[in-house]
N, CA, C and O atoms as a Tripos MOL2 file, in Angstrom:
@<TRIPOS>MOLECULE
protein
  316   315    79     0     0
PROTEIN
NO_CHARGES

@<TRIPOS>ATOM
      1 N           0.8440   -1.1760    0.0000 N.3       1 MET1
      2 CA          0.0000    0.0000    0.0000 C.3       1 MET1
      3 C           0.8900    1.2390    0.0000 C.2       1 MET1
      4 O           1.7900    1.3680    0.8300 O.2       1 MET1
      5 N           0.6310    2.1420   -0.9310 N.am      2 HIS2
      6 CA          1.4000    3.3710   -1.0190 C.3       2 HIS2
      7 C           0.5000    4.5920   -0.9500 C.2       2 HIS2
      8 O           0.9800    5.7160   -1.0990 O.2       2 HIS2
      9 N          -0.7900    4.3980   -0.7260 N.am      3 ASN3
     10 CA         -1.7430    5.5030   -0.5960 C.3       3 ASN3
     11 C          -1.6370    6.5060   -1.7450 C.2       3 ASN3
     12 O          -1.8510    7.7020   -1.5420 O.2       3 ASN3
     13 N          -1.3100    6.0320   -2.9440 N.am      4 GLY4
     14 CA         -1.2340    6.9130   -4.0960 C.3       4 GLY4
     15 C          -0.0370    7.8400   -4.0890 C.2       4 GLY4
     16 O           0.0010    8.7950   -4.8660 O.2       4 GLY4
     17 N           0.9360    7.5890   -3.2380 N.am      5 SER5
     18 CA          2.0980    8.4540   -3.1120 C.3       5 SER5
     19 C           3.2050    8.0170   -4.0620 C.2       5 SER5
     20 O           3.7010    6.8940   -3.9870 O.2       5 SER5
     21 N           3.5840    8.9310   -4.9630 N.am      6 ASN6
     22 CA          4.6910    8.6360   -5.8640 C.3       6 ASN6
     23 C           6.0070    8.5330   -5.1110 C.2       6 ASN6
     24 O           6.8570    7.7070   -5.4420 O.2       6 ASN6
     25 N           6.1740    9.3760   -4.0930 N.am      7 VAL7
     26 CA          7.3960    9.3310   -3.2900 C.3       7 VAL7
     27 C           7.5020    7.9790   -2.5850 C.2       7 VAL7
     28 O           8.5570    7.3440   -2.6040 O.2       7 VAL7
     29 N           6.4130    7.5450   -1.9670 N.am      8 ALA8
     30 CA          6.4150    6.2600   -1.2580 C.3       8 ALA8
     31 C           6.7130    5.1130   -2.2130 C.2       8 ALA8
     32 O           7.5130    4.2320   -1.8980 O.2       8 ALA8
     33 N           6.0760    5.1200   -3.3740 N.am      9 THR9
     34 CA          6.2980    4.0530   -4.3600 C.3       9 THR9
     35 C           7.7490    4.0390   -4.8130 C.2       9 THR9
     36 O           8.3700    2.9780   -4.8900 O.2       9 THR9
     37 N           8.2920    5.2150   -5.1120 N.am     10 PHE10
     38 CA          9.6790    5.3270   -5.5650 C.3      10 PHE10
     39 C          10.6450    4.8360   -4.4900 C.2      10 PHE10
     40 O          11.5480    4.0480   -4.7720 O.2      10 PHE10
     41 N          10.4510    5.3030   -3.2610 N.am     11 LEU11
     42 CA         11.3500    4.9000   -2.1790 C.3      11 LEU11
     43 C          11.2150    3.4160   -1.8770 C.2      11 LEU11
     44 O          12.2210    2.7450   -1.6440 O.2      11 LEU11
     45 N          10.0050    2.8930   -1.8750 N.am     12 ALA12
     46 CA          9.8030    1.4610   -1.6170 C.3      12 ALA12
     47 C          10.5530    0.6350   -2.6500 C.2      12 ALA12
     48 O          11.1960   -0.3570   -2.3080 O.2      12 ALA12
     49 N          10.4730    1.0350   -3.8950 N.am     13 SER13
     50 CA         11.1650    0.3180   -4.9600 C.3      13 SER13
     51 C          12.6780    0.3600   -4.7590 C.2      13 SER13
     52 O          13.3560   -0.6610   -4.8800 O.2      13 SER13
     53 N          13.1940    1.5340   -4.4550 N.am     14 ARG14
     54 CA         14.6440    1.6720   -4.2420 C.3      14 ARG14
     55 C          15.1080    0.8800   -3.0180 C.2      14 ARG14
     56 O          16.1750    0.2670   -3.0430 O.2      14 ARG14
     57 N          14.3210    0.8930   -1.9640 N.am     15 ILE15
     58 CA         14.6850    0.1620   -0.7470 C.3      15 ILE15
     59 C          14.6520   -1.3340   -1.0020 C.2      15 ILE15
     60 O          15.5580   -2.0580   -0.5890 O.2      15 ILE15
     61 N          13.6110   -1.8010   -1.6810 N.am     16 GLU16
     62 CA         13.4550   -3.2380   -1.9200 C.3      16 GLU16
     63 C          14.5240   -3.7950   -2.8540 C.2      16 GLU16
     64 O          14.9170   -4.9550   -2.7230 O.2      16 GLU16
     65 N          14.9990   -2.9790   -3.7960 N.am     17 THR17
     66 CA         16.0130   -3.4660   -4.7390 C.3      17 THR17
     67 C          17.4330   -3.1430   -4.2950 C.2      17 THR17
     68 O          18.3950   -3.6200   -4.8980 O.2      17 THR17
     69 N          17.5730   -2.3370   -3.2450 N.am     18 GLY18
     70 CA         18.8930   -1.8880   -2.8270 C.3      18 GLY18
     71 C          19.7050   -2.8720   -2.0220 C.2      18 GLY18
     72 O          20.9260   -2.7400   -1.9340 O.2      18 GLY18
     73 N          19.0530   -3.8580   -1.4330 N.am     19 GLY19
     74 CA         19.7700   -4.8740   -0.6870 C.3      19 GLY19
     75 C          20.1970   -4.4780    0.7180 C.2      19 GLY19
     76 O          20.9460   -5.2170    1.3560 O.2      19 GLY19
     77 N          19.7440   -3.3370    1.2170 N.am     20 GLN20
     78 CA         20.0880   -2.9300    2.5800 C.3      20 GLN20
     79 C          18.9420   -3.2680    3.5240 C.2      20 GLN20
     80 O          17.7780   -3.2990    3.1250 O.2      20 GLN20
     81 N          19.2860   -3.5160    4.7640 N.am     21 LEU21
     82 CA         18.2610   -3.7110    5.7780 C.3      21 LEU21
     83 C          17.6440   -2.3670    6.1390 C.2      21 LEU21
     84 O          18.3300   -1.3440    6.1630 O.2      21 LEU21
     85 N          16.3550   -2.3770    6.4180 N.am     22 GLN22
     86 CA         15.6740   -1.1370    6.7780 C.3      22 GLN22
     87 C          16.2670   -0.5090    8.0230 C.2      22 GLN22
     88 O          16.3040    0.7170    8.1370 O.2      22 GLN22
     89 N          16.7330   -1.3270    8.9600 N.am     23 LYS23
     90 CA         17.3210   -0.7640   10.1810 C.3      23 LYS23
     91 C          18.6070   -0.0130    9.8560 C.2      23 LYS23
     92 O          18.9190    0.9900   10.4970 O.2      23 LYS23
     93 N          19.3540   -0.4930    8.8620 N.am     24 ASP24
     94 CA         20.5860    0.2070    8.4650 C.3      24 ASP24
     95 C          20.2640    1.5230    7.7580 C.2      24 ASP24
     96 O          20.9340    2.5320    7.9750 O.2      24 ASP24
     97 N          19.2310    1.5040    6.9080 N.am     25 ILE25
     98 CA         18.8090    2.7280    6.2310 C.3      25 ILE25
     99 C          18.3180    3.7310    7.2680 C.2      25 ILE25
    100 O          18.6760    4.9080    7.2190 O.2      25 ILE25
    101 N          17.5030    3.2660    8.2030 N.am     26 ALA26
    102 CA         16.9690    4.1500    9.2470 C.3      26 ALA26
    103 C          18.1050    4.8150   10.0170 C.2      26 ALA26
    104 O          18.0480    6.0090   10.3100 O.2      26 ALA26
    105 N          19.1210    4.0510   10.3390 N.am     27 GLU27
    106 CA         20.2590    4.5910   11.0780 C.3      27 GLU27
    107 C          20.9770    5.6650   10.2580 C.2      27 GLU27
    108 O          21.3360    6.7160   10.7890 O.2      27 GLU27
    109 N          21.1840    5.4030    8.9700 N.am     28 LYS28
    110 CA         21.8590    6.3640    8.0990 C.3      28 LYS28
    111 C          21.0500    7.6540    7.9390 C.2      28 LYS28
    112 O          21.6110    8.7450    7.8350 O.2      28 LYS28
    113 N          19.7290    7.5090    7.9220 N.am     29 VAL29
    114 CA         18.8450    8.6550    7.7150 C.3      29 VAL29
    115 C          18.6370    9.4380    9.0170 C.2      29 VAL29
    116 O          18.2650   10.6110    8.9880 O.2      29 VAL29
    117 N          18.8770    8.7860   10.1510 N.am     30 GLY30
    118 CA         18.7260    9.4560   11.4320 C.3      30 GLY30
    119 C          17.4090    9.1750   12.1300 C.2      30 GLY30
    120 O          17.0140    9.9120   13.0340 O.2      30 GLY30
    121 N          16.7240    8.1120   11.7170 N.am     31 PHE31
    122 CA         15.4970    7.6990   12.4020 C.3      31 PHE31
    123 C          15.8810    6.7680   13.5390 C.2      31 PHE31
    124 O          16.7330    5.8940   13.3740 O.2      31 PHE31
    125 N          15.2520    6.9560   14.6930 N.am     32 GLU32
    126 CA         15.5460    6.0960   15.8390 C.3      32 GLU32
    127 C          15.0070    4.6870   15.6370 C.2      32 GLU32
    128 O          15.5890    3.7170   16.1220 O.2      32 GLU32
    129 N          13.8820    4.5780   14.9120 N.am     33 LYS33
    130 CA         13.2450    3.2780   14.7400 C.3      33 LYS33
    131 C          13.0770    2.9520   13.2550 C.2      33 LYS33
    132 O          12.6720    3.8080   12.4680 O.2      33 LYS33
    133 N          13.3900    1.7080   12.8770 N.am     34 PRO34
    134 CA         13.2560    1.3000   11.4800 C.3      34 PRO34
    135 C          11.8200    1.3510   10.9620 C.2      34 PRO34
    136 O          11.6050    1.4030    9.7510 O.2      34 PRO34
    137 N          10.8270    1.3350   11.8700 N.am     35 ASN35
    138 CA          9.4420    1.3610   11.4000 C.3      35 ASN35
    139 C           9.1080    2.6690   10.6780 C.2      35 ASN35
    140 O           8.1260    2.7290    9.9380 O.2      35 ASN35
    141 N           9.9090    3.7100   10.8830 N.am     36 MET36
    142 CA          9.7110    4.9560   10.1340 C.3      36 MET36
    143 C           9.9400    4.7170    8.6410 C.2      36 MET36
    144 O           9.2560    5.3060    7.8040 O.2      36 MET36
    145 N          10.8810    3.8710    8.3140 N.am     37 ILE37
    146 CA         11.1370    3.5350    6.9080 C.3      37 ILE37
    147 C           9.9130    2.8350    6.3380 C.2      37 ILE37
    148 O           9.4820    3.1410    5.2270 O.2      37 ILE37
    149 N           9.3530    1.8990    7.0900 N.am     38 THR38
    150 CA          8.1360    1.2000    6.6510 C.3      38 THR38
    151 C           7.0010    2.1870    6.4380 C.2      38 THR38
    152 O           6.2890    2.1030    5.4380 O.2      38 THR38
    153 N           6.8230    3.1140    7.3560 N.am     39 MET39
    154 CA          5.7300    4.0830    7.2520 C.3      39 MET39
    155 C           5.9060    4.9940    6.0340 C.2      39 MET39
    156 O           4.9250    5.3300    5.3710 O.2      39 MET39
    157 N           7.1390    5.3950    5.7350 N.am     40 VAL40
    158 CA          7.4000    6.2150    4.5540 C.3      40 VAL40
    159 C           7.1380    5.4000    3.2940 C.2      40 VAL40
    160 O           6.5180    5.8870    2.3490 O.2      40 VAL40
    161 N           7.6120    4.1560    3.2850 N.am     41 LYS41
    162 CA          7.4050    3.2760    2.1260 C.3      41 LYS41
    163 C           5.9240    3.0570    1.8370 C.2      41 LYS41
    164 O           5.5190    2.9670    0.6780 O.2      41 LYS41
    165 N           5.1310    2.9720    2.8790 N.am     42 GLN42
    166 CA          3.7010    2.7070    2.7200 C.3      42 GLN42
    167 C           2.8920    3.9830    2.4910 C.2      42 GLN42
    168 O           1.6830    3.9150    2.2710 O.2      42 GLN42
    169 N           3.5320    5.1150    2.5400 N.am     43 GLY43
    170 CA          2.8280    6.3680    2.3510 C.3      43 GLY43
    171 C           2.0170    6.7900    3.5630 C.2      43 GLY43
    172 O           1.1580    7.6670    3.4650 O.2      43 GLY43
    173 N           2.2860    6.1680    4.7100 N.am     44 LYS44
    174 CA          1.5640    6.5130    5.9380 C.3      44 LYS44
    175 C           2.1180    7.7700    6.5830 C.2      44 LYS44
    176 O           1.4260    8.4320    7.3560 O.2      44 LYS44
    177 N           3.3630    8.1000    6.2680 N.am     45 THR45
    178 CA          3.9780    9.3290    6.7480 C.3      45 THR45
    179 C           4.8710    9.8740    5.6470 C.2      45 THR45
    180 O           5.3930    9.1260    4.8200 O.2      45 THR45
    181 N           5.0350   11.1680    5.6490 N.am     46 ARG46
    182 CA          5.8900   11.8060    4.6570 C.3      46 ARG46
    183 C           7.3420   11.7540    5.1140 C.2      46 ARG46
    184 O           7.6380   11.7390    6.3090 O.2      46 ARG46
    185 N           8.2280   11.7280    4.1440 N.am     47 LEU47
    186 CA          9.6450   11.8380    4.4540 C.3      47 LEU47
    187 C           9.9000   13.2840    4.8730 C.2      47 LEU47
    188 O           9.6770   14.1980    4.0790 O.2      47 LEU47
    189 N          10.3610   13.5090    6.1030 N.am     48 PRO48
    190 CA         10.6120   14.8800    6.5390 C.3      48 PRO48
    191 C          11.6350   15.5660    5.6200 C.2      48 PRO48
    192 O          12.6030   14.9460    5.1770 O.2      48 PRO48
    193 N          11.4060   16.8300    5.3510 N.am     49 ILE49
    194 CA         12.2750   17.5890    4.4520 C.3      49 ILE49
    195 C          13.7390   17.5010    4.8910 C.2      49 ILE49
    196 O          14.6350   17.3870    4.0540 O.2      49 ILE49
    197 N          13.9760   17.5530    6.1910 N.am     50 ASP50
    198 CA         15.3590   17.5170    6.6700 C.3      50 ASP50
    199 C          16.0000   16.1350    6.5720 C.2      50 ASP50
    200 O          17.1820   15.9740    6.8760 O.2      50 ASP50
    201 N          15.2280   15.1420    6.1490 N.am     51 ARG51
    202 CA         15.7770   13.7900    5.9880 C.3      51 ARG51
    203 C          15.9370   13.4090    4.5130 C.2      51 ARG51
    204 O          16.3780   12.3020    4.2030 O.2      51 ARG51
    205 N          15.5820   14.3200    3.6050 N.am     52 ILE52
    206 CA         15.6890   14.0170    2.1740 C.3      52 ILE52
    207 C          17.1470   13.7620    1.7810 C.2      52 ILE52
    208 O          17.4450   12.7800    1.1020 O.2      52 ILE52
    209 N          18.0460   14.6380    2.2040 N.am     53 GLY53
    210 CA         19.4640   14.4700    1.8720 C.3      53 GLY53
    211 C          20.0350   13.1570    2.3850 C.2      53 GLY53
    212 O          20.6290   12.4010    1.6160 O.2      53 GLY53
    213 N          19.8640   12.8730    3.6850 N.am     54 PRO54
    214 CA         20.3760   11.6050    4.2030 C.3      54 PRO54
    215 C          19.7320   10.3770    3.5360 C.2      54 PRO54
    216 O          20.4070    9.3730    3.3100 O.2      54 PRO54
    217 N          18.4320   10.4550    3.2220 N.am     55 MET55
    218 CA         17.7670    9.3280    2.5580 C.3      55 MET55
    219 C          18.3440    9.1420    1.1590 C.2      55 MET55
    220 O          18.6170    8.0170    0.7400 O.2      55 MET55
    221 N          18.5270   10.2340    0.4470 N.am     56 ALA56
    222 CA         19.1050   10.1540   -0.8970 C.3      56 ALA56
    223 C          20.4940    9.5350   -0.8440 C.2      56 ALA56
    224 O          20.8340    8.6860   -1.6680 O.2      56 ALA56
    225 N          21.2800    9.9540    0.1110 N.am     57 GLN57
    226 CA         22.6360    9.4110    0.2500 C.3      57 GLN57
    227 C          22.5930    7.9280    0.6050 C.2      57 GLN57
    228 O          23.3490    7.1330    0.0460 O.2      57 GLN57
    229 N          21.7200    7.5540    1.5220 N.am     58 ALA58
    230 CA         21.6190    6.1540    1.9480 C.3      58 ALA58
    231 C          21.2020    5.2420    0.8000 C.2      58 ALA58
    232 O          21.6500    4.0990    0.7130 O.2      58 ALA58
    233 N          20.3360    5.7560   -0.0870 N.am     59 LEU59
    234 CA         19.8150    4.9360   -1.1870 C.3      59 LEU59
    235 C          20.5070    5.2060   -2.5100 C.2      59 LEU59
    236 O          20.1220    4.6630   -3.5450 O.2      59 LEU59
    237 N          21.5460    6.0590   -2.4710 N.am     60 GLU60
    238 CA         22.2910    6.4230   -3.6710 C.3      60 GLU60
    239 C          21.3730    6.9860   -4.7580 C.2      60 GLU60
    240 O          21.4120    6.5730   -5.9160 O.2      60 GLU60
    241 N          20.5450    7.9460   -4.3350 N.am     61 ILE61
    242 CA         19.6140    8.6490   -5.2110 C.3      61 ILE61
    243 C          20.1100   10.0880   -5.3220 C.2      61 ILE61
    244 O          20.6650   10.6310   -4.3660 O.2      61 ILE61
    245 N          19.9150   10.6980   -6.4680 N.am     62 ASP62
    246 CA         20.2440   12.1160   -6.6310 C.3      62 ASP62
    247 C          19.3570   12.9070   -5.6720 C.2      62 ASP62
    248 O          18.1320   12.8440   -5.7820 O.2      62 ASP62
    249 N          19.9450   13.6480   -4.7370 N.am     63 PRO63
    250 CA         19.1260   14.3700   -3.7570 C.3      63 PRO63
    251 C          18.2230   15.4240   -4.3900 C.2      63 PRO63
    252 O          17.1540   15.7160   -3.8550 O.2      63 PRO63
    253 N          18.6290   15.9930   -5.5070 N.am     64 VAL64
    254 CA         17.7960   16.9930   -6.1810 C.3      64 VAL64
    255 C          16.5290   16.3400   -6.7260 C.2      64 VAL64
    256 O          15.4430   16.9150   -6.6500 O.2      64 VAL64
    257 N          16.6730   15.1470   -7.2690 N.am     65 VAL65
    258 CA         15.5210   14.4120   -7.7930 C.3      65 VAL65
    259 C          14.5600   14.0830   -6.6540 C.2      65 VAL65
    260 O          13.3540   14.2960   -6.7790 O.2      65 VAL65
    261 N          15.0870   13.5670   -5.5490 N.am     66 LEU66
    262 CA         14.2310   13.2060   -4.4200 C.3      66 LEU66
    263 C          13.5740   14.4490   -3.8180 C.2      66 LEU66
    264 O          12.3900   14.4230   -3.4820 O.2      66 LEU66
    265 N          14.3300   15.5280   -3.6800 N.am     67 PHE67
    266 CA         13.7700   16.7700   -3.1580 C.3      67 PHE67
    267 C          12.6350   17.2660   -4.0600 C.2      67 PHE67
    268 O          11.5780   17.6670   -3.5740 O.2      67 PHE67
    269 N          12.8610   17.2340   -5.3560 N.am     68 SER68
    270 CA         11.8390   17.6760   -6.3130 C.3      68 SER68
    271 C          10.5700   16.8470   -6.1860 C.2      68 SER68
    272 O           9.4640   17.3860   -6.1690 O.2      68 SER68
    273 N          10.7370   15.5310   -6.0960 N.am     69 MET69
    274 CA          9.5770   14.6450   -5.9490 C.3      69 MET69
    275 C           8.8070   14.9690   -4.6780 C.2      69 MET69
    276 O           7.5800   15.0670   -4.6950 O.2      69 MET69
    277 N           9.5360   15.1350   -3.5710 N.am     70 CYS70
    278 CA          8.8890   15.4150   -2.2860 C.3      70 CYS70
    279 C           8.1640   16.7530   -2.3170 C.2      70 CYS70
    280 O           7.0210   16.8500   -1.8700 O.2      70 CYS70
    281 N           8.8110   17.7700   -2.8340 N.am     71 MET71
    282 CA          8.1840   19.0960   -2.8740 C.3      71 MET71
    283 C           6.9490   19.0910   -3.7710 C.2      71 MET71
    284 O           5.9180   19.6640   -3.4180 O.2      71 MET71
    285 N           7.0530   18.4500   -4.9170 N.am     72 GLU72
    286 CA          5.9230   18.4080   -5.8470 C.3      72 GLU72
    287 C           4.7190   17.7100   -5.2150 C.2      72 GLU72
    288 O           3.5790   18.1320   -5.4070 O.2      72 GLU72
    289 N           4.9810   16.6370   -4.4610 N.am     73 GLU73
    290 CA          3.8940   15.8800   -3.8470 C.3      73 GLU73
    291 C           3.4160   16.4840   -2.5360 C.2      73 GLU73
    292 O           2.2110   16.5720   -2.3010 O.2      73 GLU73
    293 N           4.3410   16.9000   -1.6770 N.am     74 TYR74
    294 CA          3.9780   17.3540   -0.3440 C.3      74 TYR74
    295 C           3.5520   18.8210   -0.2970 C.2      74 TYR74
    296 O           2.6870   19.1960    0.4940 O.2      74 TYR74
    297 N           4.1580   19.6390   -1.1420 N.am     75 HIS75
    298 CA          3.9180   21.0880   -1.1200 C.3      75 HIS75
    299 C           3.7440   21.6300   -2.5390 C.2      75 HIS75
    300 O           4.5170   22.4880   -2.9660 O.2      75 HIS75
    301 N           2.7450   21.1440   -3.2740 N.am     76 PRO76
    302 CA          2.6180   21.5420   -4.6900 C.3      76 PRO76
    303 C           2.4260   23.0450   -4.8940 C.2      76 PRO76
    304 O           2.9090   23.5880   -5.8880 O.2      76 PRO76
    305 N           1.7440   23.7200   -3.9960 N.am     77 ASN77
    306 CA          1.5410   25.1620   -4.1700 C.3      77 ASN77
    307 C           2.8350   25.9370   -4.0190 C.2      77 ASN77
    308 O           3.0600   26.9230   -4.7210 O.2      77 ASN77
    309 N           3.6780   25.5010   -3.1150 N.am     78 THR78
    310 CA          4.9790   26.1380   -2.9330 C.3      78 THR78
    311 C           5.8900   25.8110   -4.1030 C.2      78 THR78
    312 O           6.6310   26.6670   -4.5860 O.2      78 THR78
    313 N           5.8280   24.5700   -4.5510 N.am     79 TRP79
    314 CA          6.6890   24.1210   -5.6390 C.3      79 TRP79
    315 C           6.3010   24.8060   -6.9070 C.2      79 TRP79
    316 O           6.9090   24.5650   -7.9500 O.2      79 TRP79
@<TRIPOS>BOND
     1     1     2 1
     2     2     3 1
     3     3     4 2
     4     3     5 am
     5     5     6 1
     6     6     7 1
     7     7     8 2
     8     7     9 am
     9     9    10 1
    10    10    11 1
    11    11    12 2
    12    11    13 am
    13    13    14 1
    14    14    15 1
    15    15    16 2
    16    15    17 am
    17    17    18 1
    18    18    19 1
    19    19    20 2
    20    19    21 am
    21    21    22 1
    22    22    23 1
    23    23    24 2
    24    23    25 am
    25    25    26 1
    26    26    27 1
    27    27    28 2
    28    27    29 am
    29    29    30 1
    30    30    31 1
    31    31    32 2
    32    31    33 am
    33    33    34 1
    34    34    35 1
    35    35    36 2
    36    35    37 am
    37    37    38 1
    38    38    39 1
    39    39    40 2
    40    39    41 am
    41    41    42 1
    42    42    43 1
    43    43    44 2
    44    43    45 am
    45    45    46 1
    46    46    47 1
    47    47    48 2
    48    47    49 am
    49    49    50 1
    50    50    51 1
    51    51    52 2
    52    51    53 am
    53    53    54 1
    54    54    55 1
    55    55    56 2
    56    55    57 am
    57    57    58 1
    58    58    59 1
    59    59    60 2
    60    59    61 am
    61    61    62 1
    62    62    63 1
    63    63    64 2
    64    63    65 am
    65    65    66 1
    66    66    67 1
    67    67    68 2
    68    67    69 am
    69    69    70 1
    70    70    71 1
    71    71    72 2
    72    71    73 am
    73    73    74 1
    74    74    75 1
    75    75    76 2
    76    75    77 am
    77    77    78 1
    78    78    79 1
    79    79    80 2
    80    79    81 am
    81    81    82 1
    82    82    83 1
    83    83    84 2
    84    83    85 am
    85    85    86 1
    86    86    87 1
    87    87    88 2
    88    87    89 am
    89    89    90 1
    90    90    91 1
    91    91    92 2
    92    91    93 am
    93    93    94 1
    94    94    95 1
    95    95    96 2
    96    95    97 am
    97    97    98 1
    98    98    99 1
    99    99   100 2
   100    99   101 am
   101   101   102 1
   102   102   103 1
   103   103   104 2
   104   103   105 am
   105   105   106 1
   106   106   107 1
   107   107   108 2
   108   107   109 am
   109   109   110 1
   110   110   111 1
   111   111   112 2
   112   111   113 am
   113   113   114 1
   114   114   115 1
   115   115   116 2
   116   115   117 am
   117   117   118 1
   118   118   119 1
   119   119   120 2
   120   119   121 am
   121   121   122 1
   122   122   123 1
   123   123   124 2
   124   123   125 am
   125   125   126 1
   126   126   127 1
   127   127   128 2
   128   127   129 am
   129   129   130 1
   130   130   131 1
   131   131   132 2
   132   131   133 am
   133   133   134 1
   134   134   135 1
   135   135   136 2
   136   135   137 am
   137   137   138 1
   138   138   139 1
   139   139   140 2
   140   139   141 am
   141   141   142 1
   142   142   143 1
   143   143   144 2
   144   143   145 am
   145   145   146 1
   146   146   147 1
   147   147   148 2
   148   147   149 am
   149   149   150 1
   150   150   151 1
   151   151   152 2
   152   151   153 am
   153   153   154 1
   154   154   155 1
   155   155   156 2
   156   155   157 am
   157   157   158 1
   158   158   159 1
   159   159   160 2
   160   159   161 am
   161   161   162 1
   162   162   163 1
   163   163   164 2
   164   163   165 am
   165   165   166 1
   166   166   167 1
   167   167   168 2
   168   167   169 am
   169   169   170 1
   170   170   171 1
   171   171   172 2
   172   171   173 am
   173   173   174 1
   174   174   175 1
   175   175   176 2
   176   175   177 am
   177   177   178 1
   178   178   179 1
   179   179   180 2
   180   179   181 am
   181   181   182 1
   182   182   183 1
   183   183   184 2
   184   183   185 am
   185   185   186 1
   186   186   187 1
   187   187   188 2
   188   187   189 am
   189   189   190 1
   190   190   191 1
   191   191   192 2
   192   191   193 am
   193   193   194 1
   194   194   195 1
   195   195   196 2
   196   195   197 am
   197   197   198 1
   198   198   199 1
   199   199   200 2
   200   199   201 am
   201   201   202 1
   202   202   203 1
   203   203   204 2
   204   203   205 am
   205   205   206 1
   206   206   207 1
   207   207   208 2
   208   207   209 am
   209   209   210 1
   210   210   211 1
   211   211   212 2
   212   211   213 am
   213   213   214 1
   214   214   215 1
   215   215   216 2
   216   215   217 am
   217   217   218 1
   218   218   219 1
   219   219   220 2
   220   219   221 am
   221   221   222 1
   222   222   223 1
   223   223   224 2
   224   223   225 am
   225   225   226 1
   226   226   227 1
   227   227   228 2
   228   227   229 am
   229   229   230 1
   230   230   231 1
   231   231   232 2
   232   231   233 am
   233   233   234 1
   234   234   235 1
   235   235   236 2
   236   235   237 am
   237   237   238 1
   238   238   239 1
   239   239   240 2
   240   239   241 am
   241   241   242 1
   242   242   243 1
   243   243   244 2
   244   243   245 am
   245   245   246 1
   246   246   247 1
   247   247   248 2
   248   247   249 am
   249   249   250 1
   250   250   251 1
   251   251   252 2
   252   251   253 am
   253   253   254 1
   254   254   255 1
   255   255   256 2
   256   255   257 am
   257   257   258 1
   258   258   259 1
   259   259   260 2
   260   259   261 am
   261   261   262 1
   262   262   263 1
   263   263   264 2
   264   263   265 am
   265   265   266 1
   266   266   267 1
   267   267   268 2
   268   267   269 am
   269   269   270 1
   270   270   271 1
   271   271   272 2
   272   271   273 am
   273   273   274 1
   274   274   275 1
   275   275   276 2
   276   275   277 am
   277   277   278 1
   278   278   279 1
   279   279   280 2
   280   279   281 am
   281   281   282 1
   282   282   283 1
   283   283   284 2
   284   283   285 am
   285   285   286 1
   286   286   287 1
   287   287   288 2
   288   287   289 am
   289   289   290 1
   290   290   291 1
   291   291   292 2
   292   291   293 am
   293   293   294 1
   294   294   295 1
   295   295   296 2
   296   295   297 am
   297   297   298 1
   298   298   299 1
   299   299   300 2
   300   299   301 am
   301   301   302 1
   302   302   303 1
   303   303   304 2
   304   303   305 am
   305   305   306 1
   306   306   307 1
   307   307   308 2
   308   307   309 am
   309   309   310 1
   310   310   311 1
   311   311   312 2
   312   311   313 am
   313   313   314 1
   314   314   315 1
   315   315   316 2
@<TRIPOS>SUBSTRUCTURE
     1 MET1         2 RESIDUE 1 A MET
     2 HIS2         6 RESIDUE 1 A HIS
     3 ASN3        10 RESIDUE 1 A ASN
     4 GLY4        14 RESIDUE 1 A GLY
     5 SER5        18 RESIDUE 1 A SER
     6 ASN6        22 RESIDUE 1 A ASN
     7 VAL7        26 RESIDUE 1 A VAL
     8 ALA8        30 RESIDUE 1 A ALA
     9 THR9        34 RESIDUE 1 A THR
    10 PHE10       38 RESIDUE 1 A PHE
    11 LEU11       42 RESIDUE 1 A LEU
    12 ALA12       46 RESIDUE 1 A ALA
    13 SER13       50 RESIDUE 1 A SER
    14 ARG14       54 RESIDUE 1 A ARG
    15 ILE15       58 RESIDUE 1 A ILE
    16 GLU16       62 RESIDUE 1 A GLU
    17 THR17       66 RESIDUE 1 A THR
    18 GLY18       70 RESIDUE 1 A GLY
    19 GLY19       74 RESIDUE 1 A GLY
    20 GLN20       78 RESIDUE 1 A GLN
    21 LEU21       82 RESIDUE 1 A LEU
    22 GLN22       86 RESIDUE 1 A GLN
    23 LYS23       90 RESIDUE 1 A LYS
    24 ASP24       94 RESIDUE 1 A ASP
    25 ILE25       98 RESIDUE 1 A ILE
    26 ALA26      102 RESIDUE 1 A ALA
    27 GLU27      106 RESIDUE 1 A GLU
    28 LYS28      110 RESIDUE 1 A LYS
    29 VAL29      114 RESIDUE 1 A VAL
    30 GLY30      118 RESIDUE 1 A GLY
    31 PHE31      122 RESIDUE 1 A PHE
    32 GLU32      126 RESIDUE 1 A GLU
    33 LYS33      130 RESIDUE 1 A LYS
    34 PRO34      134 RESIDUE 1 A PRO
    35 ASN35      138 RESIDUE 1 A ASN
    36 MET36      142 RESIDUE 1 A MET
    37 ILE37      146 RESIDUE 1 A ILE
    38 THR38      150 RESIDUE 1 A THR
    39 MET39      154 RESIDUE 1 A MET
    40 VAL40      158 RESIDUE 1 A VAL
    41 LYS41      162 RESIDUE 1 A LYS
    42 GLN42      166 RESIDUE 1 A GLN
    43 GLY43      170 RESIDUE 1 A GLY
    44 LYS44      174 RESIDUE 1 A LYS
    45 THR45      178 RESIDUE 1 A THR
    46 ARG46      182 RESIDUE 1 A ARG
    47 LEU47      186 RESIDUE 1 A LEU
    48 PRO48      190 RESIDUE 1 A PRO
    49 ILE49      194 RESIDUE 1 A ILE
    50 ASP50      198 RESIDUE 1 A ASP
    51 ARG51      202 RESIDUE 1 A ARG
    52 ILE52      206 RESIDUE 1 A ILE
    53 GLY53      210 RESIDUE 1 A GLY
    54 PRO54      214 RESIDUE 1 A PRO
    55 MET55      218 RESIDUE 1 A MET
    56 ALA56      222 RESIDUE 1 A ALA
    57 GLN57      226 RESIDUE 1 A GLN
    58 ALA58      230 RESIDUE 1 A ALA
    59 LEU59      234 RESIDUE 1 A LEU
    60 GLU60      238 RESIDUE 1 A GLU
    61 ILE61      242 RESIDUE 1 A ILE
    62 ASP62      246 RESIDUE 1 A ASP
    63 PRO63      250 RESIDUE 1 A PRO
    64 VAL64      254 RESIDUE 1 A VAL
    65 VAL65      258 RESIDUE 1 A VAL
    66 LEU66      262 RESIDUE 1 A LEU
    67 PHE67      266 RESIDUE 1 A PHE
    68 SER68      270 RESIDUE 1 A SER
    69 MET69      274 RESIDUE 1 A MET
    70 CYS70      278 RESIDUE 1 A CYS
    71 MET71      282 RESIDUE 1 A MET
    72 GLU72      286 RESIDUE 1 A GLU
    73 GLU73      290 RESIDUE 1 A GLU
    74 TYR74      294 RESIDUE 1 A TYR
    75 HIS75      298 RESIDUE 1 A HIS
    76 PRO76      302 RESIDUE 1 A PRO
    77 ASN77      306 RESIDUE 1 A ASN
    78 THR78      310 RESIDUE 1 A THR
    79 TRP79      314 RESIDUE 1 A TRP
């Protein structure tokens, strides 16, 4: 379930194909609990803006691309 979130779908795909454990990704991103990764993947919570850079680095994603996706989905009027 991704609740129609393009960001969640994209991140879930990258996480599932990346071969890293969610607990390791969570640690790299600065989340205390790995369940935050699950919640972001499922679209139950948004990736906090201040975690976009660390998430991009952890998943080897261009941070500009991830930032653009998040802004377009989370804050379309601002974007």
